[in-house]
N, C-alpha and C positions, 0 to 999 in steps of 0.2 A: 490490598489496597489499590490505589489507583496507579500505582507504579506499574507500568506496561511491560510489555516482553522486553523491551529493550533494558530494563534494569531488573531483570530476574537474576537468581543466583545462576551461575553458569558451572557446569561439572569443570570446565576447563580450569577453575580456580584451583583444583586439586592437582593439576599437571604443575611441575617444576618448569620455569620459564627461564630458558636459557638467556644467561646474562650477556652471552658472546654475541647473541643475536641484536642485543640492544644497544651494544656498544661500538657495532661496526666491528668488531673483530670475529673471527671464524668464517666460515664458508669461502665460496670464491667470489671475487669481485665480479661484476657485470660484465659481460662481453661486449665492445662496442659494436658488433653487427649482429648481436644476437638478443631478442627481448624474451625473458622466460616469463610465463604468465601462468596462475591457476585460475579457473573459471567454472562455474557451476553448468551441468551440462542435465538435458531433460529427456533425450533419448541416446541415439546412437552417435558416439563421437566423431566429429569431421576427421577425415583423412588428411594428413599434412600435405599430401600431392592432389588433395581436392582443390576445385577450381576456386571456392570461396577462400580457401587458406591461401591458395597462391596469390590470388587477387590482394588480398590483405598484406601480403609480404611485398607484393609489387608496388602497393600505395605508400606503405611505410619507409621501403627501403630498408627492411630488417628480416632478418629469419626469425620467426615466430615460433617459439618451444612452448606449446600450451599443454598443460595438464588438466584434462577434462575431467571434473570429480561430478558423478552423478548427484543431481539435487537433493535427493534424500538423506544423502551423506555428507552433504558440503559442509554444514555447521561444525559436524565432529572431527572433518579431515581439517577445517579451518584450525580447530582448537589444537590437534595435534601439531600442526604445520609451525603455528604460533609458538608453541612451546620447543620448536628444535632449533637447531642450528642450519637450517635448509630453507630459508624464506625465498620466495622466488623473486625478480624484479618488481614484478606488479601482481596484486592479489585482488580478485574482488571479493570484499568483505561485505557479506550479506547483514550481519547484525553487529555497526559501528559502535552501538551502546552496549555492546554486552562485556560482561567483566573480563573476559580472557583480551579481548582486543584493546580495552580501555588499559588494561595493565600494561600490555605490551607496548603500545603507542606511547603512553604517559613515559615508560622507560626509555625510548628514544629508538625504537625497531622500525618506526616509519618516519618518513619526513611529513614536517608539518608544514601544510601548502596554504595555511590561512593567508599568507600575504604573498603568495608566489606565483598567481595564475593570470595575474593581468595583463602581462604579456604574450600569452596564448589565446588568441580570440576565440578558439572553439571550447576552451577548457573555463574560461572566465565566466563565474556564475552569471545566468540570466535572470535567476528569480531570488532577490536578496532573502525573502521568506525561506524557501527551500535550503539555500546556503546557510541560514542561521539555525534551520531545523536539523540540519545534518551535521552540526558540530558534535564532536565527542568530548564531552566535558569542557566545553568552550572554545576547543580547536578544531580545525578543519583538517583531518590525516589523510584526506583523499579526495577525488573530484566526485561529487555525487552522480549518481544514475538519476535521470531525470524520471519523474511520473508527473501525472496531472495533481496539481495542488488543490484542486476542487472536483470531486469524483461522486460526491453523495447525491442520489436521485431516489423519485418514487417510481416505480415500474409497475403499471397498471395493465390488466385484460383491457384491450381497446374494444374488443366485441361485446365484451360485457357492457362498458360504458354506453356504448351506441345503443344496444338493446334496452337499456334502462334510460335512455336520453340524458345522461349525466354529461357533465364535463369534467375536464382534469382539475385536480384541486390545486388551491393557492393557497389556502390556510389550514390549520389543523382540526378546525370545526369542519372544513369541506372533506377533509380525509375520512373523518368518523362518519360522516354522513353516506360517503360512499362506501365505507364498510358495512355500514348497517344495511345499506341498500343490497349489497352483494350477499348478504346474509338471509335477508328476510324476502328479497322480491323477486326469486328464481332467474337470476341472470342468464343460466344457460336454456330456460326456457324447458327443461324436462318435467315440469310438474311436481317437482320435488324439493323439499327443504333440506337440501343437502350440500350446500355452500357455504363459505365464509369471507370475510372481507382480507384481513391482515394475516399474512403468513410469517410467523415468528419462529426462528430455530433458537434451539440452545446454544448458546455462545460460550466457547471455552474461556476459562477464566484467564486473565481479569475482565470483567465486563467492562469495567472502566478502562478508558483510554484503548479501546480494543476495535473501535470503527463498526461496532454493532446497531442495530436499529436503536437499541435502548440509548446509546450515546447521541444518536442523531436526533432523536425525539427530545432529550435533555436539551442539547443544544437549542434546538427551536424553541423551548421554551424560556430561555435565556441563561441557562447554567454556562459555568466554564467549560472549555473544552480539556477535561481532565483535571486542569489546574487553572487557576484565573485570581487575578488580583481585585481585592473587595478592601476599600478603605487603607490600602497601602499593605495589606497582608495577603499572602498566599493561602488561597483555600483550595480544597479539593471540590470536583463536581457535585459530589453527594451532600454537601453541606451547605447550601444555600437556599434560600426561599422558593426560587424556581424549580430546583431539582423537585418538591413535595408536588409541585402543580404538574410536572410531567409525570410522576408516578401515578397520580391521581387520573390523569388522560389514559395511560397504558392499562391502567387497572380496570378503566370503565370498558375497555375493549374486551379484556380477559372475563370480567364478570357477566358481561352481556353476552358472551358466546361469539363474537365477532372475530376471533382469533382461531386458529387451527387448536382442536382439543390436545394435541400432543407438544403445545408450544414450548413447554420446559423439557421436553425429551428429544425434538427434532433434529437428527444430525445436520450440520450445516452442509455436508455433502450430499443431501438430499432436500435441500431447499427449495430446488425449482421443480420438483416433481408434484406439488399439490397445484402449483400455477399451470404446467403441462396437462396435468390430468383433470383440469376443470372443476377441482375443489375448492381453491383460494384464488382471491384476485389482485392482492397488492404484496409487493416487496419493496421494503426500503432496505439499499444498499447502493454500491457503485452503479454508476451509469453503464459500464460496460456489460452490466447483466443482462440488459435490453439486448444487446448483440448476440450474447450467449442464448438468450430464448428465442429470438430470430432464428438462430441456427438450429436449434432443437427443434421448434414447430416444422422446421423445413424438412427434418427428417420425418416426422410425423405426417405431415400433409404440404407437398410442395405448393399446391395450388392455392391454399387458403392461408399459408404462415404469415405473409404481411399482413394479416387483419387482425392478429391477436395481440400486438404488442404497443403500447402507448407509455409515454414517461413524462414526468412532472420532475423541476426541481426540487429545492428546498422551499418548505413550507412558511407562511408567517404565522406566529401564535395567534391567540383571539383577538387581542387588541390591535391588531394589524403590524406590530414590529415583527421585523424578520431578522433572523440571526441563522448563519447558514454552517453548515459541518465541514471544515475543510480536512485535507490529506497532509502528509508532511511534504510533499512535491519530490519525494526522492525515494528509492529502493536501494540502499546499501550504497557503497562507495568503491571507488576504484583507487587502491593505495599503492604507494611506491614503497618499497624496502629499503632500509639504511643500510643494511647487512651486506647487500650486493651494490646498490648505488650509492656509493660512499663519498662521492664530490658534487660541488654545486654543478659543475660542468657536466658529470655523468646524469645528474637530475635533470638538466637542460635539455639532454639528448633523450631521455625518456619521456620527458613531457612533450617535447616536440613531436616524438612519434605518436603519444597519445592524442595530440591536438589534430593530426593527420587521422586518426581514425574517427574522431570526433567532428570532422570536416562535413562539408556538403556530401562532397564523393564517398567519404568514410561512412556516413550515416546511413547514404541509400545501400553500400554494400553490407552493412552489418544487418539494417533492417528488411531490405527489398532482396537484394541480391544482385545480378547482373542484368542490366537493362538490354533485351534483344537477345537475351538467354532464356533466363526464366520468368520474365514481366516485360510488359511495355507499359507505357504512361498514357491513359487517355481521359481527357478532361480533368487532368491534375490528380488522378490515381492510379496507382498502380493496378496491374491486370495481369493475372498467372497467363503464360503463354506455354505451349510444349509440353504439358503436365504428362503427357503419356511416355515421354522420353525419359528412361531411366537415369540417365546422367542428369537431367533436370529435377527429378525425383530427390536426387543426392543434395542438390545444389539447396532446393528448398529445405530440405531436412538440415543442412548444416547451418542456414539462417535462421529458421522458427526455432529450432532447438538447441542451437549453440551460439554462433558468432552474436547473435542478437543481444545475449548478456554482457557483451562487452560494449553495446549502445550507451552513450554519456549523455547525448543530446536529445536523443528520440525514442518512443515507446508507444504502445498502445495508447491513443488517448491525447499524446503529445508528439505528433509527426515530426515537428522540427523541419529538419532538412530533408528528411525519407518523406516517403510517398505513404498516405493512408491507403490502404487496399480497398479496390472497388468492391461495392457490395450490389447484388444483382437486381434488387427491387427498388422502385422510387420510394417506398416507405421506409427502407431501411437506409437510403440516402439522404432522405428527410430527416431521419433520427440523426445521423452523424451530424448534420447541420445543427440541429436542435441542441444535441449534446454540447457543442463547441459554444453555442450562444448562452444556454443555461450555464456553463463552468464559468464563462467570463461575467455573466450577471450575478452569479450568486458568489463569486469572490469579493464582491462589494461589500458584502455582509459577512465575510468568514469571521468566525472568532478561531484565533490561533491558540495553541498551547504555549504557554511561554516556559514551561520546563522542559522543551526537547532539547534544548542545545545543552543541558547539564545532566549531572548524575547525583543520586542521593546513594551514599555508601550503605546507610541503613536500609534503604529498599533493596539494593543489591542483596545484602547479607540476610534481611528478615522478608523478602517479599513473598516467598512461598507461604509462610505464617500469615502474613498481612493481608495479601490480595484475597484471599476468601472471605474475609470477615463481611466487607460491604458486598461484595458479588453475591454470596450466597443469602444475605440478608434482603437484598431487593427481591431476589426469585421468590422468595419466602412469601415476602410481603405481597407481592402481586399474586401469589397463589391463595392468599388468604391466611397463611400460616403465622403470620406475625403483624402485630397492630404497628401502627405509626410509631406509637411510643417504644416498642420495643426494636423497632428498626433504628430508633435514634439511638437507644442504648448499646446497639450492636457497633454504630458509629462511634460514640465514646469509647468502646473499647478498642476499636482501632486506634484513635488518639493514643489511647492509654498504653498501648501494646508497642508503640513505636511511630505511630502516623505524626505525632507533633515533632519529632525528631527530623523525620522526612520532610516535613514542611521547611522546617528550619534550614535544613542542609540545601534543599532546593532555593530558597528565598537568597540564601547567601551566594549560591552559584550564579542565580540568574544575575544579581546585583552586580557580581565581575564581569559577567558575558556583556553587561549593558543593555540587556533585554528587558 
């Protein structure tokens, strides 16, 4: 069903949760001079004697004892740690809606920070919506790691638009006409009919609440974002009249051959390939994909790469009404253990330390590095320097693949007090400005998911069975293997198999949260 990844059953439920971890007993109390942390890692672990680690210790006035865990293993390591009697002072929790964290947090393993951050200027939530979204069953058990609240966009081959004398789309009808032109009017000029418009990948289940192109188009047509309230009752994205308008729209692309022939099987890891290879011309995804494509084209042809990528924001539906697809505004949380941090005084000390890391100086250190050492500031952007220096290469590695994961106020697309990295071409700098303008504009029409702050236990327990029902039915309908009536029968099966209970639990939870 629509229950997203955050509500899926977790293998960690099979692990015995240590009651001592939840009661404050067991384990050693926190050392006032040392902060222990567990943080995800994407490449080589930073050396504790390295310049970034040492600078972070100088900034905080603490010895930082960091356990770096490869990202591929992070969720498994988190589950094992949560079930142990050895929690660190601070943990990055990537899935704070997952069963293992929910159970330990509600049992008392982590500090409830819902009402405790007002006196910490850099930790105090700057986005009420992201703060609400980051709740774990109605409470905030950590400081959320900020991400853009609005990232959805349409990325288009700029050279194809110019070749066919087309403008960027403003409506879903515009997008259809562009896709049709890209398919039928030889945008690459090779005299062959070998291109198509929209590039759709196979989306990992669940398709609903998964930030897929399908979800974005649904919302453009006026559906809820995963869940919404209609006539005082919570309803899923796939059971409102607007949903069927969106499916007919997508199906028109499929039926007319305006999408990649392998749309039902294309791996998301290869999503860029048709765009780069000149086979397809439109991707509906996050706005940072445009930057990724600039970089990919740069590798292929550094002389013309800046001519290949254009971007539009969320699109209005045919009647002119606009509904934009937002994201959660965060990516996991930084949680404080009650097992080691046992008193309010100790908690205050830890939060003051985190507040320093979230300050302007800390944000720049974690996201950019050390000014004058590995970067300089030019026109308000960070510019890399001394890149051939082996020591500087280590600094860049430690920032990009390690310490940036501790950033709570800045990220790609939300620079906060950190600096955005300078891009070399004017086209890219124009894109950065456009990205920020579109995010601000589309937030005005964003359709938020009211279910994000709460948990449905039925969705946790039965999600693996329920998720595929509407997910598979949508793909089969778009492929022509199910009629609309058969699709609706599958939706009824979802309701009868547990969906009705999920809605009741979520609606009750939303009422308690006050959302």
